[in-house]
Kinemage of the C-alpha trace (Angstrom):
@kinemage 1
@onewidth
@group {chain A} dominant
@subgroup {mainchain}
@vectorlist {calphas} color= white
{ca met a 1} P 67.298 19.154 -1.437
{ca asn a 2} L 70.907 18.035 -1.944
{ca lys a 3} L 72.094 15.048 -3.933
{ca asn a 4} L 72.477 12.791 -0.879
{ca asn a 5} L 68.953 13.550 0.349
{ca thr a 6} L 67.518 12.886 -3.104
{ca lys a 7} L 69.313 9.544 -3.260
{ca gln a 8} L 68.045 8.644 0.225
{ca ile a 9} L 64.447 9.513 -0.691
{ca leu a 10} L 64.596 7.479 -3.890
{ca thr a 11} L 66.201 4.509 -2.111
{ca met a 12} L 63.609 4.536 0.667
{ca thr a 13} L 60.752 4.875 -1.839
{ca leu a 14} L 61.989 1.865 -3.801
{ca ala a 15} L 62.580 -0.127 -0.594
{ca val a 16} L 59.110 0.436 0.871
{ca thr a 17} L 57.488 -0.315 -2.489
{ca val a 18} L 59.292 -3.656 -2.777
{ca ser a 19} L 58.619 -4.318 0.906
{ca ala a 20} L 54.896 -3.659 0.477
{ca ala a 21} L 54.738 -5.889 -2.607
{ca phe a 22} L 56.277 -8.834 -0.715
{ca gln a 23} L 54.006 -8.320 2.271
{ca ala a 24} L 50.864 -7.978 0.132
{ca phe a 25} L 51.834 -11.120 -1.800
{ca ala a 26} L 52.263 -13.033 1.472
{ca leu a 27} L 48.814 -11.871 2.590
{ca thr a 28} L 46.848 -12.449 -0.611
{ca ser a 29} L 48.424 -15.744 -1.698
{ca phe a 30} L 49.317 -17.357 1.632
{ca ser a 31} L 47.731 -15.837 4.736
{ca val a 32} L 44.210 -15.019 3.523
{ca pro a 33} L 43.484 -18.174 1.425
{ca ala a 34} L 44.624 -20.433 4.283
{ca gly a 35} L 42.826 -18.431 6.974
{ca ile a 36} L 46.153 -17.832 8.752
{ca tyr a 37} L 46.624 -14.714 10.861
{ca pro a 38} L 49.915 -12.803 10.683
{ca ser a 39} L 51.292 -10.905 13.657
{ca gly a 40} L 50.666 -7.317 14.684
{ca ile a 41} L 48.166 -4.938 13.165
{ca ser a 42} L 47.848 -6.909 9.932
{ca gly a 43} L 46.721 -9.933 11.955
{ca leu a 44} L 44.378 -7.815 14.080
{ca ser a 45} L 42.870 -6.243 10.957
{ca arg a 46} L 42.346 -9.662 9.381
{ca leu a 47} L 40.721 -11.036 12.534
{ca val a 48} L 38.377 -8.068 13.020
{ca ser a 49} L 37.424 -8.159 9.344
{ca asp a 50} L 36.628 -11.894 9.564
{ca ile a 51} L 34.618 -11.460 12.752
{ca leu a 52} L 32.542 -8.650 11.242
{ca lys a 53} L 31.855 -10.727 8.143
{ca asp a 54} L 31.204 -14.107 9.765
{ca phe a 55} L 29.298 -13.036 12.873
{ca leu a 56} L 27.726 -9.670 11.975
{ca asn a 57} L 27.311 -10.123 8.218
{ca phe a 58} L 29.230 -6.874 7.617
{ca asp a 59} L 31.829 -7.014 4.862
{ca leu a 60} L 34.743 -4.659 5.611
{ca pro a 61} L 37.958 -5.574 3.732
{ca phe a 62} L 40.856 -5.963 6.151
{ca phe a 63} L 43.154 -3.592 4.243
{ca tyr a 64} L 40.885 -0.645 5.099
{ca leu a 65} L 41.180 -1.443 8.801
{ca tyr a 66} L 44.907 -2.047 8.413
{ca leu a 67} L 45.470 1.392 6.912
{ca leu a 68} L 43.180 3.173 9.405
{ca ile a 69} L 44.848 1.692 12.492
{ca asn a 70} L 48.327 2.456 11.143
{ca val a 71} L 47.469 6.070 10.418
{ca ile a 72} L 46.109 6.476 13.964
{ca leu a 73} L 49.258 4.951 15.508
{ca ala a 74} L 51.487 7.105 13.296
{ca ala a 75} L 49.628 10.231 14.443
{ca ile a 76} L 50.203 9.231 18.077
{ca val a 77} L 53.959 8.582 17.911
{ca tyr a 78} L 55.241 10.729 15.025
{ca lys a 79} L 56.595 13.417 17.379
{ca his a 80} L 58.807 10.868 19.097
{ca ile a 81} L 60.288 9.114 16.058
{ca gly a 82} L 61.831 10.375 12.829
{ca lys a 83} L 59.733 12.277 10.313
{ca leu a 84} L 61.061 10.409 7.297
{ca phe a 85} L 60.651 7.146 9.159
{ca thr a 86} L 57.000 7.935 9.901
{ca ile a 87} L 56.231 9.185 6.398
{ca phe a 88} L 57.731 6.172 4.672
{ca ser a 89} L 56.217 3.739 7.160
{ca val a 90} L 52.775 5.181 6.401
{ca leu a 91} L 53.619 4.968 2.695
{ca gln a 92} L 54.549 1.304 3.153
{ca thr a 93} L 51.282 0.458 4.921
{ca thr a 94} L 49.316 2.415 2.313
{ca leu a 95} L 50.980 0.455 -0.478
{ca val a 96} L 50.287 -2.834 1.324
{ca ser a 97} L 46.603 -1.840 1.473
{ca val a 98} L 46.540 -0.814 -2.192
{ca phe a 99} L 48.435 -3.884 -3.409
{ca ser a 100} L 46.293 -6.207 -1.284
{ca ser a 101} L 43.135 -4.766 -2.805
{ca phe a 102} L 44.036 -5.722 -6.385
{ca phe a 103} L 46.736 -8.421 -6.192
{ca pro a 104} L 45.224 -11.684 -7.466
{ca ser a 105} L 45.375 -14.664 -5.137
{ca phe a 106} L 47.707 -17.297 -6.553
{ca val a 107} L 47.219 -20.773 -5.121
{ca ile a 108} L 50.857 -21.825 -4.917
{ca leu a 109} L 50.750 -24.400 -2.127
{ca glu a 110} L 48.025 -26.677 -0.784
{ca asp a 111} L 49.615 -27.917 2.455
{ca pro a 112} L 48.720 -25.461 5.278
{ca leu a 113} L 52.025 -26.150 7.038
{ca leu a 114} L 54.020 -25.195 3.952
{ca ile a 115} L 51.769 -22.160 3.470
{ca ala a 116} L 52.496 -21.043 7.032
{ca ile a 117} L 56.255 -21.507 6.652
{ca phe a 118} L 56.769 -19.966 3.231
{ca gly a 119} L 54.152 -17.268 3.776
{ca gly a 120} L 55.965 -16.278 6.964
{ca leu a 121} L 59.312 -16.238 5.155
{ca ile a 122} L 58.000 -13.952 2.421
{ca ser a 123} L 56.227 -11.676 4.886
{ca gly a 124} L 59.270 -11.414 7.160
{ca phe a 125} L 61.575 -10.710 4.250
{ca gly a 126} L 59.278 -7.945 3.044
{ca ile a 127} L 59.075 -6.333 6.479
{ca ser a 128} L 62.861 -6.527 6.925
{ca ile a 129} L 63.428 -4.641 3.646
{ca ala a 130} L 61.531 -1.659 5.035
{ca leu a 131} L 63.268 -1.843 8.424
{ca thr a 132} L 66.781 -2.020 7.003
{ca his a 133} L 66.133 1.055 4.841
{ca gly a 134} L 64.886 3.376 7.571
{ca ala a 135} L 61.156 2.655 7.483
{ca ser a 136} L 58.873 -0.055 8.862
{ca ser a 137} L 55.660 -1.944 8.222
{ca gly a 138} L 53.898 0.299 10.732
{ca gly a 139} L 51.553 -1.044 13.406
{ca thr a 140} L 53.376 -2.477 16.401
{ca asp a 141} L 56.653 -1.382 14.768
{ca phe a 142} L 55.688 2.219 15.576
{ca leu a 143} L 55.182 1.369 19.236
{ca ser a 144} L 58.211 -0.938 19.412
{ca ile a 145} L 60.599 1.625 17.933
{ca tyr a 146} L 59.259 4.393 20.154
{ca tyr a 147} L 59.790 2.146 23.188
{ca ser a 148} L 63.246 1.013 22.019
{ca asn a 149} L 64.386 4.589 21.350
{ca lys a 150} L 63.277 5.670 24.805
{ca tyr a 151} L 64.438 2.719 26.902
{ca his a 152} L 67.087 1.023 24.666
{ca arg a 153} L 65.310 -2.274 25.197
{ca ser a 154} L 63.217 -4.561 23.070
{ca met a 155} L 59.426 -4.502 23.337
{ca trp a 156} L 59.305 -8.125 22.201
{ca asp a 157} L 57.571 -9.457 25.325
{ca tyr a 158} L 54.655 -7.049 24.915
{ca val a 159} L 54.336 -7.712 21.189
{ca phe a 160} L 54.467 -11.446 21.900
{ca gly a 161} L 51.650 -11.059 24.442
{ca phe a 162} L 49.547 -9.102 21.951
{ca asn a 163} L 50.034 -11.764 19.288
{ca ala a 164} L 49.279 -14.549 21.797
{ca val a 165} L 45.914 -12.963 22.618
{ca leu a 166} L 45.170 -12.530 18.906
{ca ile a 167} L 45.939 -16.198 18.196
{ca phe a 168} L 43.892 -17.373 21.192
{ca ile a 169} L 40.841 -15.442 19.980
{ca ala a 170} L 41.300 -16.822 16.457
{ca gly a 171} L 41.479 -20.359 17.808
{ca leu a 172} L 38.478 -19.831 20.060
{ca leu a 173} L 36.259 -18.382 17.332
{ca tyr a 174} L 37.431 -20.542 14.475
{ca arg a 175} L 39.618 -23.651 14.633
{ca trp a 176} L 42.623 -24.342 16.841
{ca glu a 177} L 44.432 -25.639 13.754
{ca ile a 178} L 44.201 -22.104 12.385
{ca ala a 179} L 45.779 -20.799 15.589
{ca ala a 180} L 48.582 -23.364 15.344
{ca tyr a 181} L 49.402 -22.493 11.746
{ca ser a 182} L 49.228 -18.791 12.608
{ca ile a 183} L 51.882 -19.347 15.277
{ca ile a 184} L 54.154 -20.962 12.686
{ca phe a 185} L 53.545 -18.118 10.219
{ca gln a 186} L 54.277 -15.472 12.846
{ca tyr a 187} L 57.326 -17.250 14.241
{ca thr a 188} L 58.867 -17.681 10.794
{ca ser a 189} L 58.192 -14.058 9.888
{ca asn a 190} L 59.617 -12.712 13.162
{ca leu a 191} L 62.673 -14.972 12.846
{ca ile a 192} L 63.564 -13.479 9.457
{ca val a 193} L 63.047 -9.933 10.754
{ca ser a 194} L 65.216 -10.518 13.834
{ca lys a 195} L 68.009 -12.032 11.733
{ca arg a 196} L 68.059 -9.188 9.210
{ca his a 197} L 67.336 -6.172 11.409
{ca lys a 198} L 70.015 -5.290 13.967
{ca arg a 199} L 69.180 -1.714 14.944
{ca tyr a 200} L 67.985 -2.547 18.453
{ca thr a 201} L 70.430 -5.309 19.308
{ca his a 202} L 73.748 -4.399 20.880
{ca gln a 203} L 77.249 -5.758 21.178
{ca ala a 204} L 80.048 -4.910 23.586
{ca ile a 205} L 83.514 -4.493 22.075
{ca ile a 206} L 86.650 -4.944 24.203
{ca ile a 207} L 89.944 -3.779 22.695
{ca val a 208} L 93.344 -4.389 24.289
{ca thr a 209} L 95.958 -2.117 22.740
{ca lys a 210} L 99.262 -0.331 23.259
{ca lys a 211} L 98.068 2.518 21.043
{ca pro a 212} L 94.838 3.610 22.733
{ca gln a 213} L 94.740 7.165 21.399
{ca glu a 214} L 95.247 6.077 17.791
{ca val a 215} L 92.441 3.523 18.152
{ca ile a 216} L 90.112 6.036 19.847
{ca asp a 217} L 90.784 8.715 17.218
{ca ser a 218} L 90.154 6.251 14.391
{ca ile a 219} L 86.813 5.153 15.886
{ca phe a 220} L 85.653 8.650 16.824
{ca lys a 221} L 86.201 9.906 13.282
{ca asn a 222} L 83.606 7.459 12.030
{ca val a 223} L 81.277 6.306 14.830
{ca arg a 224} L 79.651 8.284 17.617
{ca his a 225} L 79.864 6.103 20.721
{ca gly a 226} L 81.596 6.592 24.059
{ca ile a 227} L 84.685 4.570 24.947
{ca thr a 228} L 85.926 3.716 28.433
{ca lys a 229} L 89.716 3.488 29.027
{ca ile a 230} L 91.056 1.078 31.630
{ca lys a 231} L 94.758 0.698 32.406
{ca ala a 232} L 95.917 -2.901 32.094
{ca gln a 233} L 99.051 -4.998 32.139
{ca gly a 234} L 99.842 -8.089 30.101
{ca ala a 235} L 100.309 -11.118 32.364
{ca tyr a 236} L 102.853 -12.857 30.121
{ca lys a 237} L 105.302 -10.045 29.316
{ca gly a 238} L 104.192 -7.500 31.881
{ca asp a 239} L 103.767 -4.790 29.221
{ca asp a 240} L 101.603 -1.790 30.006
{ca glu a 241} L 98.450 -1.793 27.876
{ca val a 242} L 95.024 -0.129 27.784
{ca leu a 243} L 91.671 -1.866 27.683
{ca leu a 244} L 89.040 0.036 25.697
{ca tyr a 245} L 85.376 -0.808 26.230
{ca thr a 246} L 82.389 0.334 24.180
{ca val a 247} L 78.848 -0.799 23.306
{ca val a 248} L 77.479 -0.316 19.803
{ca asn a 249} L 74.528 -1.412 17.698
{ca ala a 250} L 75.141 -4.885 16.316
{ca phe a 251} L 75.124 -3.648 12.727
{ca gln a 252} L 78.011 -1.265 13.595
{ca thr a 253} L 80.287 -3.931 15.080
{ca ala a 254} L 82.159 -4.768 11.885
{ca glu a 255} L 82.959 -1.146 11.078
{ca val a 256} L 84.086 -0.351 14.641
{ca val a 257} L 86.428 -3.362 14.583
{ca lys a 258} L 87.733 -2.208 11.210
{ca tyr a 259} L 88.467 1.306 12.470
{ca ala a 260} L 90.072 -0.032 15.644
{ca leu a 261} L 92.469 -2.171 13.605
{ca glu a 262} L 93.287 0.814 11.426
{ca gly a 263} L 94.430 2.574 14.602
{ca asp a 264} L 96.373 -0.455 15.852
{ca pro a 265} L 96.689 -3.489 13.566
{ca lys a 266} L 98.077 -5.508 16.500
{ca ala a 267} L 95.163 -4.804 18.843
{ca phe a 268} L 93.376 -7.721 20.507
{ca ile a 269} L 89.600 -7.391 20.061
{ca glu a 270} L 86.695 -9.313 21.564
{ca thr a 271} L 82.989 -8.819 20.825
{ca arg a 272} L 80.072 -10.168 22.839
{ca asn a 273} L 76.303 -9.909 22.737
{ca thr a 274} L 74.682 -7.443 25.142
{ca leu a 275} L 71.141 -8.073 26.360
{ca asn a 276} L 70.146 -4.610 27.647
{ca val a 277} L 71.719 -1.162 27.808
{ca tyr a 278} L 70.847 1.381 30.516
{ca gly a 279} L 71.909 4.952 31.164
{ca asn a 280} L 73.646 7.332 28.782
{ca tyr a 281} L 73.799 5.448 25.491
{ca tyr a 282} L 73.771 7.216 22.137
{ca gln a 283} L 71.267 5.795 19.669
{ca lys a 284} L 71.522 7.352 16.222
{ca pro a 285} L 68.078 8.888 15.666
{ca leu a 286} L 65.804 7.900 12.828
{ca asp a 287} L 65.518 10.572 10.127
């Protein structure tokens, strides 16, 4: 193992440990005491555990279910996503289970609305730490990333539907106030994740330049994405120019713009959000 790989392993280990600690803290001190259900597999595990306990008098801690379901999902999709990603995602979910089993429950807030908001913030921040360091919090992340890698589109609608069913069942079996606060918790958590994690969002970059080859060479040395060249002419002076068009992951936009300006400091550059990408698009694989 070379020095770079060792550094990557250590960084990912630290990241998933911190991520798991935040997520476990959000569960034990916010979600569980208030009876609020988070999104995804953690919410499903909590709901199933509560149903077994309250209706069948069978006490099965939710973190056992959480770990079991994540291991099953990892076994299903590991061939289609990165090995390191899968290993560290399973490590993250294992640590969440371990931390949740012995973290004490601190009563920090009494107001259920504040619990839902701040619990969601902490949970989302924890999940985003894992995602931005090449891992995940498992569960629906496994399925979402597999789907996004294959189709270059978000699986948000399906995840939203899953969470909607989970919340409906929680409201039906318990109280609708619980369902309402769960929505707030989930929305806040997902908002933080979407703001911090840019791997599956895209931006189009349009560059107008008189030095197309210099710009292309500068970008290609650093980023692997195709570029389309279109001949153009300035309307004001009538100068011959070239329009370069490319689509990149949102987190790569700043560096692509930087490299483009290194090739031509006088280039005109526009960036715009891109909803979906179809066809031959290179997505850097997970490790």
